[in-house]
C-alpha positions as CSV (number, residue, x, y, z in Angstrom):
1,Y,-58.0,-46.7,55.3
2,E,-56.4,-43.9,57.3
3,A,-56.4,-41.5,54.3
4,T,-59.7,-42.6,52.7
5,D,-63.2,-42.1,54.1
6,L,-65.3,-45.0,53.0
7,E,-68.5,-43.3,54.2
8,K,-68.2,-40.8,51.3
9,V,-67.7,-43.7,48.9
10,F,-70.8,-45.6,50.1
11,A,-72.9,-42.5,50.9
12,P,-75.1,-42.5,47.7
13,D,-78.0,-44.8,47.7
14,Y,-76.6,-47.3,45.1
15,G,-78.8,-49.8,43.3
16,V,-77.6,-53.3,42.4
17,N,-78.8,-55.0,39.2
18,I,-80.2,-58.1,41.0
19,N,-82.7,-58.9,38.3
20,R,-80.0,-58.6,35.6
21,V,-81.9,-56.0,33.6
22,P,-80.3,-55.9,30.1
23,F,-78.3,-52.8,29.3
24,A,-77.5,-51.5,25.8
25,P,-75.2,-48.4,26.1
26,D,-73.9,-46.3,23.2
27,A,-70.4,-47.6,23.0
28,A,-69.5,-44.9,20.5
29,A,-70.3,-42.2,23.1
30,S,-67.9,-43.5,25.6
31,F,-65.2,-45.5,23.9
32,R,-62.1,-43.5,24.5
33,C,-59.5,-46.2,24.7
34,D,-58.8,-47.0,21.1
35,V,-55.0,-47.5,20.9
36,P,-53.6,-46.7,17.5
37,N,-51.6,-49.5,15.9
38,M,-52.8,-52.1,18.4
39,S,-55.4,-54.7,17.6
40,T,-57.0,-56.2,20.7
41,C,-59.5,-58.9,21.7
42,L,-62.2,-56.5,22.9
43,Y,-64.7,-57.2,25.7
44,F,-67.0,-55.1,27.8
45,F,-68.6,-54.8,31.2
46,F,-71.8,-52.7,30.9
47,N,-72.0,-51.7,34.6
48,D,-71.6,-55.3,35.7
49,I,-72.9,-57.3,32.8
50,F,-70.2,-59.0,30.7
51,A,-70.4,-58.9,26.9
52,E,-68.1,-59.5,24.0
53,S,-67.6,-57.2,21.1
54,R,-68.6,-58.2,17.5
55,T,-64.9,-58.6,16.7
56,A,-64.0,-60.7,19.8
57,A,-64.6,-64.1,18.3
58,R,-62.6,-63.2,15.2
59,N,-59.7,-61.7,17.2
60,T,-59.5,-64.3,20.1
61,Q,-56.9,-66.9,19.5
62,A,-58.0,-70.6,19.2
63,G,-57.6,-72.3,22.5
64,L,-57.8,-69.1,24.6
65,V,-60.8,-69.1,26.9
66,I,-62.5,-65.8,27.6
67,E,-66.0,-66.1,28.8
68,S,-68.5,-65.2,31.6
69,F,-68.6,-67.2,34.8
70,A,-72.1,-68.3,33.8
71,D,-70.6,-69.9,30.6
72,A,-67.5,-71.1,32.4
73,Q,-69.7,-73.1,34.9
74,K,-70.9,-75.1,31.9
75,N,-67.7,-75.2,29.8
76,H,-64.9,-75.1,32.3
77,P,-66.3,-75.9,35.8
78,E,-63.0,-77.4,36.9
79,V,-61.1,-74.1,36.4
80,L,-63.7,-72.1,38.5
81,Q,-63.8,-74.7,41.2
82,K,-60.1,-74.8,41.6
83,H,-59.2,-71.1,41.4
84,L,-62.2,-68.8,41.9
85,G,-62.0,-67.5,45.4
86,S,-58.6,-69.2,46.1
87,L,-56.8,-65.9,46.5
88,A,-59.4,-63.3,47.5
89,D,-59.4,-62.7,51.2
90,L,-62.9,-62.7,52.6
91,K,-61.7,-61.2,55.9
92,K,-61.5,-57.9,54.0
93,P,-65.0,-56.3,54.0
94,E,-64.8,-54.8,50.5
95,V,-63.9,-58.3,49.1
96,A,-66.7,-60.0,51.1
97,L,-69.2,-57.5,49.8
98,N,-68.2,-58.1,46.2
99,T,-68.3,-61.9,46.8
100,L,-71.7,-61.6,48.3
101,L,-73.3,-59.5,45.6
102,A,-71.5,-60.2,42.4
103,Q,-73.6,-62.4,40.1
104,D,-71.2,-62.9,37.2
105,G,-67.7,-62.3,36.1
106,M,-65.0,-62.8,33.5
107,L,-62.8,-65.8,33.2
108,I,-59.5,-65.7,31.2
109,Y,-57.9,-69.1,30.9
110,V,-54.6,-69.4,29.0
111,P,-53.6,-73.1,28.5
112,K,-50.1,-74.5,29.0
113,G,-47.5,-73.0,26.6
114,M,-49.9,-70.7,24.8
115,V,-48.6,-67.2,23.8
116,V,-51.5,-64.9,23.3
117,E,-50.6,-62.7,20.3
118,K,-53.1,-59.9,20.7
119,P,-53.7,-58.0,24.0
120,I,-57.0,-58.7,25.8
121,Q,-58.9,-55.4,26.3
122,L,-61.7,-55.0,28.7
123,V,-63.7,-51.8,28.7
124,N,-65.9,-51.1,31.7
125,I,-68.7,-48.7,30.9
126,F,-70.8,-47.0,33.6
127,K,-74.3,-45.7,32.7
128,A,-77.6,-45.8,34.6
129,A,-80.7,-43.7,35.4
130,A,-79.8,-43.8,39.1
131,P,-76.8,-44.4,41.3
132,V,-75.5,-47.9,40.7
133,M,-72.9,-50.2,42.3
134,A,-71.2,-52.2,39.5
135,L,-69.8,-55.5,40.9
136,R,-67.0,-56.9,38.8
137,R,-65.1,-60.1,39.3
138,I,-62.2,-61.2,37.1
139,L,-60.3,-64.5,37.2
140,V,-57.1,-64.9,35.2
141,V,-55.4,-68.3,35.1
142,L,-52.1,-68.8,33.2
143,E,-50.9,-72.3,33.0
144,E,-47.2,-73.3,32.8
145,G,-45.3,-71.3,30.1
146,A,-48.4,-69.3,29.1
147,Q,-48.1,-65.6,28.2
148,A,-50.7,-62.8,27.8
149,K,-51.3,-59.1,28.2
150,M,-54.4,-57.3,29.3
151,L,-55.6,-53.7,29.2
152,V,-58.6,-52.7,31.4
153,C,-60.2,-49.3,30.9
154,D,-62.9,-47.6,33.1
155,H,-65.2,-45.0,31.5
156,T,-68.3,-43.2,32.6
157,Q,-70.8,-42.5,29.9
158,D,-73.2,-40.5,32.1
159,A,-71.6,-38.4,34.9
160,E,-75.0,-37.1,36.2
161,H,-75.3,-40.0,38.6
162,S,-72.9,-41.6,41.1
163,Y,-71.3,-44.9,40.5
164,L,-69.3,-47.3,42.6
165,A,-67.1,-49.9,40.9
166,S,-66.5,-52.8,43.2
167,Q,-63.8,-54.9,41.6
168,V,-62.0,-58.1,42.7
169,V,-59.3,-59.6,40.4
170,E,-57.5,-62.9,41.0
171,I,-54.4,-63.7,39.0
172,V,-52.9,-67.2,39.1
173,A,-49.5,-67.3,37.3
174,E,-48.1,-70.8,37.1
175,R,-44.5,-71.8,36.4
176,G,-42.7,-69.9,33.7
177,S,-45.8,-67.8,32.8
178,M,-45.8,-64.1,31.9
179,F,-48.7,-61.7,32.4
180,D,-49.1,-57.9,32.0
181,Y,-52.1,-56.2,33.5
182,Y,-52.6,-52.5,32.7
183,D,-55.5,-50.8,34.5
184,L,-56.5,-47.4,33.2
185,E,-59.1,-45.4,35.1
186,E,-60.5,-42.4,33.2
187,S,-64.1,-42.2,34.5
188,S,-65.6,-39.1,36.2
189,E,-65.6,-37.2,39.4
190,S,-68.8,-38.9,40.4
191,T,-67.5,-42.4,39.9
192,H,-65.9,-44.1,42.9
193,R,-63.9,-47.3,42.9
194,V,-62.8,-49.9,45.4
195,S,-60.5,-52.5,43.7
196,S,-58.6,-55.5,45.1
197,I,-56.1,-57.4,43.0
198,F,-54.7,-60.7,44.3
199,V,-51.7,-62.4,42.6
200,R,-50.1,-65.7,43.2
201,Q,-46.8,-66.5,41.4
202,A,-45.1,-69.8,40.9
203,E,-41.4,-70.3,40.1
204,E,-40.0,-68.4,37.1
205,S,-43.2,-66.5,36.5
206,N,-43.2,-62.8,35.6
207,V,-46.1,-60.5,36.4
208,L,-46.3,-56.8,35.6
209,I,-49.2,-54.7,37.0
210,D,-49.5,-51.0,36.1
211,G,-52.4,-49.0,37.7
212,I,-53.0,-45.6,36.0
213,T,-55.5,-43.1,37.4
214,L,-56.3,-40.0,35.3
215,L,-59.9,-39.1,36.2
216,N,-62.0,-40.4,39.1
217,G,-63.9,-39.5,42.2
218,I,-62.6,-41.5,45.2
219,T,-60.4,-44.5,44.4
220,R,-58.9,-47.1,46.6
221,N,-56.7,-49.8,45.0
222,D,-55.4,-52.7,46.9
223,Y,-52.7,-55.0,45.5
224,Y,-51.7,-58.3,47.2
225,V,-48.9,-60.3,45.7
226,N,-47.7,-63.7,47.0
227,I,-44.4,-64.9,45.4
228,D,-44.4,-68.6,46.0
229,G,-41.8,-69.7,43.5
230,E,-38.0,-69.1,43.1
231,H,-36.8,-66.9,40.3
232,A,-40.2,-65.2,40.0
233,E,-40.3,-61.5,39.1
234,T,-43.0,-59.0,40.2
235,H,-43.2,-55.5,38.7
236,L,-45.8,-53.3,40.5
237,L,-46.2,-49.8,39.1
238,G,-48.7,-47.0,39.6
239,M,-49.2,-43.5,38.2
240,T,-51.7,-40.9,39.3
241,V,-52.5,-37.5,37.8
242,A,-55.1,-35.7,40.0
243,S,-56.8,-32.4,40.1
244,A,-60.0,-30.7,41.5
245,R,-61.1,-33.0,44.4
246,Q,-59.9,-36.3,43.1
247,H,-58.8,-38.8,45.8
248,V,-56.5,-41.7,45.0
249,D,-55.3,-44.2,47.6
250,N,-53.0,-47.1,46.6
251,H,-52.2,-49.8,49.1
252,T,-49.7,-52.6,48.3
253,F,-48.5,-55.8,49.9
254,I,-45.8,-58.0,48.4
255,S,-44.8,-61.1,50.3
256,H,-41.6,-62.9,49.4
257,N,-42.3,-66.4,50.6
258,V,-39.3,-68.2,49.0
259,A,-35.7,-67.5,48.2
260,R,-34.2,-66.1,45.0
261,C,-37.1,-64.0,43.8
262,E,-37.4,-60.3,42.8
263,S,-39.9,-57.5,43.1
264,N,-39.8,-53.9,41.8
265,E,-42.4,-51.4,42.9
266,M,-42.8,-47.7,42.0
267,F,-45.8,-45.4,42.4
268,K,-45.8,-41.8,41.3
269,Y,-48.3,-39.0,41.9
270,V,-48.8,-35.5,40.5
271,L,-51.4,-33.6,42.6
272,N,-53.0,-30.3,41.8
273,D,-55.8,-28.1,43.2
274,Q,-57.4,-29.8,46.2
275,S,-56.7,-33.4,45.2
276,V,-55.5,-36.0,47.7
277,G,-53.0,-38.9,47.1
278,A,-52.1,-41.7,49.5
279,F,-49.6,-44.6,49.2
280,A,-49.1,-47.3,51.8
281,G,-46.8,-50.1,50.7
282,K,-45.3,-53.1,52.5
283,V,-42.7,-55.6,51.3
284,L,-42.3,-58.7,53.5
285,V,-39.3,-61.0,53.2
286,K,-39.9,-64.1,55.2
287,E,-37.5,-66.3,57.0
288,N,-35.3,-68.6,54.9
289,C,-35.6,-66.4,51.8
290,P,-32.0,-65.5,51.0
291,R,-31.0,-63.8,47.8
292,T,-34.2,-61.8,47.6
293,V,-34.1,-58.6,45.6
294,A,-36.8,-56.1,46.5
295,Y,-37.1,-52.4,45.7
296,Q,-40.0,-50.1,46.7
297,G,-40.3,-46.4,45.7
298,N,-42.9,-43.6,46.0
299,R,-42.3,-40.2,44.3
300,N,-44.7,-37.4,44.4
301,I,-45.2,-33.8,43.1
302,V,-47.6,-31.6,45.1
303,A,-48.2,-28.9,42.5
304,S,-50.6,-26.7,44.6
305,A,-50.7,-25.5,48.2
306,D,-54.1,-27.2,48.8
307,A,-53.2,-30.7,47.5
308,K,-52.2,-33.3,50.1
309,M,-50.1,-36.5,49.9
310,Y,-49.8,-39.3,52.5
311,S,-46.9,-41.8,52.1
312,K,-46.0,-44.8,54.2
313,P,-43.5,-47.2,52.6
314,Q,-42.4,-50.2,54.6
315,L,-39.9,-53.1,54.5
316,E,-40.0,-56.1,56.8
317,I,-37.0,-58.5,56.5
318,Y,-36.5,-61.7,58.5
319,T,-33.6,-63.2,56.6
320,D,-30.0,-62.4,55.6
321,D,-28.2,-62.1,52.3
322,V,-30.8,-59.9,50.6
323,K,-30.8,-56.7,48.5
324,C,-33.7,-54.6,49.6
325,S,-34.4,-50.8,49.7
326,H,-37.3,-48.5,49.9
327,G,-37.9,-44.7,49.9
328,S,-40.3,-41.9,49.5
329,A,-40.0,-38.3,48.4
330,T,-42.6,-35.6,48.1
331,G,-42.0,-32.1,46.9
332,Q,-42.7,-29.4,44.3
333,L,-41.3,-28.8,40.9
334,N,-37.6,-27.8,40.7
335,E,-37.6,-24.0,40.7
336,E,-34.1,-23.9,39.1
337,A,-35.3,-26.1,36.2
338,L,-38.3,-23.9,35.8
339,F,-36.1,-20.8,35.7
340,Y,-33.8,-22.3,33.2
341,M,-36.6,-23.3,30.9
342,R,-38.2,-19.9,31.1
343,S,-34.9,-18.2,30.3
344,R,-34.9,-20.2,27.1
345,G,-38.3,-18.7,26.1
346,I,-40.6,-21.4,27.3
347,S,-43.7,-20.2,29.1
348,E,-44.1,-21.1,32.8
349,A,-47.2,-23.2,32.1
350,E,-45.5,-25.1,29.3
351,A,-42.4,-25.6,31.4
352,R,-44.4,-27.1,34.2
353,Q,-46.2,-29.5,31.9
354,L,-42.9,-30.6,30.4
355,L,-41.3,-31.2,33.8
356,M,-44.4,-33.2,35.0
357,Q,-44.4,-35.3,31.8
358,A,-40.7,-36.1,32.3
359,F,-41.4,-37.0,35.9
360,M,-43.8,-39.7,34.8
361,S,-41.8,-41.0,31.9
362,D,-40.1,-43.9,33.6
363,V,-43.4,-45.4,34.8
364,I,-44.8,-45.1,31.3
365,D,-41.6,-46.4,29.7
366,A,-41.9,-49.6,31.7
367,V,-45.0,-50.6,29.7
368,R,-44.2,-53.6,27.5
369,L,-46.6,-52.8,24.7
370,P,-45.1,-50.1,22.4
371,A,-48.4,-48.9,21.0
372,L,-49.9,-48.6,24.5
373,K,-46.7,-46.8,25.8
374,D,-47.1,-44.2,23.0
375,R,-50.8,-43.8,23.8
376,L,-50.1,-43.3,27.5
377,H,-47.6,-40.6,26.8
378,H,-50.3,-38.8,24.8
379,L,-53.0,-39.3,27.5
380,V,-50.8,-37.9,30.2
381,E,-49.7,-35.0,28.1
382,K,-53.4,-34.1,27.4
383,R,-54.2,-34.6,31.1
384,F,-51.5,-32.2,32.2
385,R,-53.0,-29.7,29.8
386,G,-56.4,-30.0,31.6
387,Q,-58.0,-32.0,28.8
388,L,-59.6,-35.5,28.6
389,A,-57.8,-37.3,25.8
390,M,-60.7,-38.9,24.0
391,C,-59.4,-40.4,20.8
392,A,-59.7,-38.0,17.9
393,D,-59.5,-41.0,15.6
394,C,-62.2,-43.0,17.5
395,T,-65.2,-41.9,15.4
396,A,-68.7,-43.2,16.0
397,A,-68.4,-45.3,12.9
398,N,-65.2,-46.9,14.2
399,C,-66.7,-47.6,17.6
400,A,-69.9,-49.0,16.2
401,A,-67.8,-51.4,14.1
402,A,-65.7,-52.3,17.2
403,K,-68.8,-53.0,19.2
């Protein structure tokens, strides 16, 4: 936490919904994450209360389990007993706090061999009459050969109050499974977030995690990946577009615990105004792990004199016969490219927007959902123009139907 002051994050006098007071927000007022041409299994967290949409039962595939922890304790207690808390590190204070106070959560259980056809979408909505700490817990278990994709969206319906999203996610990927986790934060400048994602991969599994921050207050994302099986692949990506006084801190740790596995990591930032970005990443290759392939990269554009970027990439290698590299680069937009574009009649503002969009394109193009990829290109373009990309096609009627 060298670059992030947790005192500011925890400064407001947050309340916690201990008595589980029911909450009925206006989904139409805050639902900004409709993805054209992509049907999803839609679920919600209203602050920290889990709920399914009206269409969830119809769109959720037979055999796929998506339910609250309260229901899972009755329906699938063996899954919770085996996996809940098996990855989360209680020595980390933010994880211990979440574990202490969280009263419910979301279980996603994909049985052996199941290929989930529709993406699972979770929309986290923040709204309250006073500052609130929303404690979310998510457990994802993919059995052997299972495949699924998930999109998580953070939105603040009422920015008058401060919110803190405390999130812990555990992902268990068994042999030959494949899982994509896309995490989109577009909340408000008064919404802070402390997130910890823990992943354990068995042999031949493939996990992609893509963290996208477009609007926030202070955010700290921690990613911990343990590769425990040979021929497993990890793709860990991140993209931040920040302005005003936004603060985004990403910390990653990938541990190669066996031979013949691969990880690919890339985080990119575009920082404007007085925003602050931070990246600290570590890739560990343990002893007796030959033929490991690991790449780690951090690329940043500091678009204003008052913006700040902190970068600390690391490799620790304790074996031979590996292909590993890491690097970091921070700078401003290419003046020659700007001059060339302006000489072709493009305004300076438009040229800057086009160059920043191009800078982010490879991270967006790594998305393995075509409809979401197109949507992210649109969101990022709108963000660079200083706009929030609420769906023009997401009318109140459509949202009410979705809810």
